[in-house]
N, C-alpha and C positions, 0 to 999 in steps of 0.2 A: 199523691200522684205527681204533683209538681216536682217534688224532691227526686222521685224515681226517674223522671224525664231528664233532670239535670245530671244524674249519675250516668245515664245511658249516653247523653251528649258528651260528657267528659271522657268516657271510655273511647268513644269514636274519635274524638279529637286527639287523644293520646296515641291511638293506633296509627292515625294519619301522620302524626309527627314522627313516630318511629320508622314508618315506611319511607318517609322523605329523607330522614337521616341516613338510612341504609342505602337508598338510591344515590344520594350525594357522595357517598364513599366509594361505591363500586361502579356506578354507571360511567363516570369519566374514564376510568381505566379500561372499561369495555369498549368505549367509543374510540379512544385514542390508541388502543393496542392494535397495531396493524402489521401485516407482513410486508416488509420492504423488499419489493422485487421490481425495480424501476423498468418502465417501458415508455417509449415515445411513439407517437404517430404524427404524420404531417400531411397537409394538403398544400398545394401550390396554386398560384394564380399569376397570370401575366399582366404586367403593368407597364406603361411607357417608361417608367424609371427602372424596370428590371423584373426579376422574378421574386414574388413575395411568398415566403413560406410561413404557414401557420402551424406551429408545433405544439402538440398537446402531450403533457407528461402525466403518467399514472403510477400509482403504487410507490411513491417516493416517501421519505420521512416527513410527516406532517409538521409544519411550522419551521422547517429548516430552509436551506438554500440548495439550488442545483446550478451546475455550470454546463453550458452547452459547448461541445467541442466539434471541430471540423478537421477532417484529414483531406488535404488538397490533392489534386491530381498528381502533383510532383512528389508526394509522399510526406511533405511537411505537415505539422499538426499545430493547431492554435486553439486557444480558448476564446470563443467569440462573444459569449454573453453569460451573465449571471442573472438568476431570477429567484424570487421568493416562492416557496411552496406553501400552498394553503394547508389548513389543518386536516383536510381529507386526503392529503398526499398527491394533489394534482396541481398542474400549472398550465397556463396558456400564454405563449409568447409568439411574436412575429419577427422574422429576419428577412432582410432584403439582400438579394444578389443583384447589384446594379447592372444596368445595361453596359456591355463592354467588358464585363468581368471575365477572366480567363475561362475558356470552355473546358469541359471535362466532367468527370463524375466525382462528386464530393460525398464523403461519408460523414454523417452526423450522428452523434450520440450525446447523452447527458450523464453527468456524474452526480450521485446523491452525496452532497458534501458531508452529511452527518455520518454516513456509514462507509463512504468510499466506493460504493458499488456502482457499476456501470449499467446503463440501459442497453437495449438492443441497438444495432446499427442500422440506420436508414440511408439509402443512397439517393442522391439528387443529381440529375443530369442537367448541366448548364450548357445550352447549345452555343455554338460560335455565332458571333455577331458580324455581319458584313462591315467592312472597314468604313463604309460611308455612314453607318449608323453609330459608330463608336464616338462617344463624346467624352474625351479624356477629362476635361475640366469638371465634369459632373460626377466623376467616379468617387465613390465613398471610400474613405480610408478603412483598411482592414487591420484591426489591432493585432500586432505581433508581439509575443512575449519578449520583453527586454528592450522594447523601443523607448526612446526618450522623445517626448512630445510636448508641445505647448500651443495654445491658441494664438493666432496672429494678433499682434498688438498687446499680448499679455506676457508678463515677465515670469509667471509661475510655470515651473517645469514639472512634468509628471513622468513617472516610470510605469510602463505597462507591465503588469505582473499578474499572472493567473486570471486574465480577463478583466482586470480592474486597472484604473489609473490612480496612482498614488503620488501625491506631491511631496517634494523634499521639504523638510522643516526649515532648512537654511542652506546657505552656500557651502558651509563647512562639511555637512553630511554628503552633499553632492560630490565634493572633491575627495572625501575619504573613501568613497566607493569606486573611485578611479574613473569617473565619467568626465567627458569633455564637452564643452558647449557646441563645438562644431559637429557633434553627433545628434544634436536636437533637431527634430523635424517640426517645422512650422505648419500647422494645419488650420483648416477652416474651423472657426469656433464651434459650429454645429457638430462637426466630426468628433471634436474633443468631448462635447457634452453627451454624445451618444454612447460613450464608454462609461460604464458604472464607476463611480468614485469609491475607492477603498480608503483604508486608514492611512494617515500621513506616515512618512518614514522619518522617525525621530533620531535614529542613530544608524551606524553602519550595519548593513544586513547582507546575508548571502543571497546572491541572485543567480539562480541556476540557469543553465543553457536552455532548459525546457520547463514548461509550466508544471505545477503540481498535478499529479494524476497521470502524467505521461509514463508509458511503459517503454523501457529501452533494454537493449542487450548489445554486447560487443560483437562486432562482425566475426562470424565463424564460431561463436560460442552459443551455448544453449542457456546459460544462466540469465535469468530475467530479473530486472529491477524496476521498482516503482519510485518515481520522483515524489518526495514528500519534504516540504520545507526547504526546497532547493538541493536536497541530497538524494543520492541513489540508495534505495533500501532493497536489499536482496529478498526475493520471494523464494522461500526454501523448497517448495515442491509444487507439482501440478495441481494437487488437490486444493491447496490454499489459493492458487492462481484462479482456478475455476470457481471456487466458493465465493469469490468477491465479484463475480460477474464479468471477468475479463475475457477478452477474445484474442486469440493468437495473432490475428491480422491487425490488431491495434499496436503491436510491438514494433518499435522503430530500431533498426540496426544503426549503430554509430561506430565511427572509427576509433582507433586507440587513443588518439590525442583528445578527442571530445570526451571519451569515457573517463580518462584519467583526470580531466579538468573538473569533473563533478565530484564533490566531496562525498564520502561514504557515510551513510546513516545507519541507524539500528535496523537489523533485519525485521521483516514482517513476521509476527508470530504464526507458527504453523498450526493448522487445525488438526493435524494428525496427532495421535496419542504419543507421549514422550517415549523415547527409547527405553527398553528395559535394561537396567544395569546388570551386567554379569560379572561377578567378582573374579579376580585373576585365579586361574587354575580350574575353573569350571568350563564344561563344554557347552557352548550356546546351542539352543534349539532343543534340549532335552527337558521336557516338562514333567512334573510329578503326575501320577495317575489320579483320576478324579476320586473325590472322597467316596468311600463305600465300595470302590472297585478293588477286588483283590489283585495284587501284583502278579504278573505272569510267572509261571514256574520256570526257574532256571537251574541247570545243573551246577552245583557248587563245587569248585575245584578243591582238592585236598591242600590244606595249608602246611607249609614246612614248619619244623620245630622253631620256637622263638629264638631270635638271634639278638645278641647284644649290640649289633650294628644298627645305627639309626636308619630308618626307612627313608628312601628318597621321596616318599609321598607324605612325610610328616606323620600325622595320625592315621593315614589311610591303611587299610588292611589288605590292599591289593598285593598278591604275592609277586615276587620278582621272578623273571625268567631265569633259566639255568645259566649262571655265569655272566649274565649281562644286566646292566641297569635298564629297567623298563623305560621306554620313551615317555616324556611328559605329554599330557593331553595338549593338543594344538588348538589354540583359540584363533578365530578369524579376526578378532579385534587386536590391532597392534598395541604394544606396550610402550608407554613413555613415562618416565619418572614425574612425580609431582613438581609443578613449577616450570615444566618445559613449555616454551613458546613455539607454536607451529602455525603455518599458513599454507593454503593450497595455491591454485593459480589465481584465485580472486584476491581482493584487497583485505579481507577479514583476517584478523589475528586472534588466536585462541591461547588460553592457558590450560594445561592439563592439571586436573585436580581430582584425585581419587578415581582415576580411570575414565573421566568424562572431560569433554572440552568445553570451556566457558569463554564466551565471546567477550572481547574488549571492545566496547561500543564506539569508541572514538580515539583519535590520536591524543586528545587532551587527557583522557583517562589513561592511555598507555604511558604518557610521560609522567603523570601524577603518581602512577604506581612504581615508578623508578626503573622501568624496563628500558632496554636499548636494542636497536635494530640488529646489532651483531649477534644477539642471542636467539634470533628467530630462525627456526628450522623450516625449510621448504619441503613439503611432502606432496605426493601425487594425490589428485582429487579422490580417487577410489579409496585410498588408505584414510584420507581425512573423513570421507563420508561414512566409513565403518566405525568411527568413534562416536559413542553416544553424546548427544548434545545436553549440556547442563544449563543451569540458569545463568544468563549474562551478568557480568559485573555491573554494579550501579555506575552511572555516568558521573565522572568527576571533571573538575575544571582546574 
């Protein structure tokens, strides 16, 4: 009887061990798999120091980071705060609009740094403050992308970039990036400490005019770009734009000088299926009938007797018309020889290869491949868009 009891206990212990092992393998993935659809909500309260916003984020990527952005009444856009996201995809932060801050409606949203998706936009109205109540010395510094700052009495200089303060590793790096000491702003030490600290700048880096995550387009143009790594990256179509949670009122229009000063990066991958390649000589848009469906009956023309003259269609059996060479089928896709360099109104340059256009991702790659500007052909955007897009070339240095 005792032996039977030990056998039963052993079987129960083995079953419990197996169930625990299965749960350890599958439950974490069930817990942490989440649909990333960022949203924020906020509540505000009045304080003698100003308006305090309590911002709550939901449905972000658990365990990553989010950046809070603000669009000011004058249209400028800044990253104002970074925050950690908890494992359940939420966060809670506070932000102060100090007394005397410029009045108007501010638009706030947050970016999921892991996916690049934007949350919904929430408007905040900051009322005007009577002049008698404005206390300029107490105003808090608003971090602006590209500012050079340091705490009063401290020699360490920081660059404000993407909502963070990053110190220069040494004086040499500071000068290599073209900065001057007379551009440095001396701030209250507490204002400097309020800005999250990012990684140091060890070597010369690209500092864009706008923080990462900013959406821009050239005045009078519809092509929209996303700032990533200080470069403007083309968003190829509205479907890709909307799939990333962007909103059209987040796009900032810039002048030609500002647009040209921002280096061009690799385009954002499109979510649309790739273009179907149509070999030369075929008419686009004609699809084969479904399998199992008999082809429609067509009256077959009488063929002329065989001729020793080569057919203008090669192996085609289409009969010629009387006395005239039949016209070739017209394709809506323009033809360029392999190796042709083309570009539209934008800065992107492509190489034609087997009927498709392949993007050259950077000027370093362009030069490394031995190309020169004199060989680039300008084409209109409609003709450029009709060419199927191929796989971009690997980036070279």
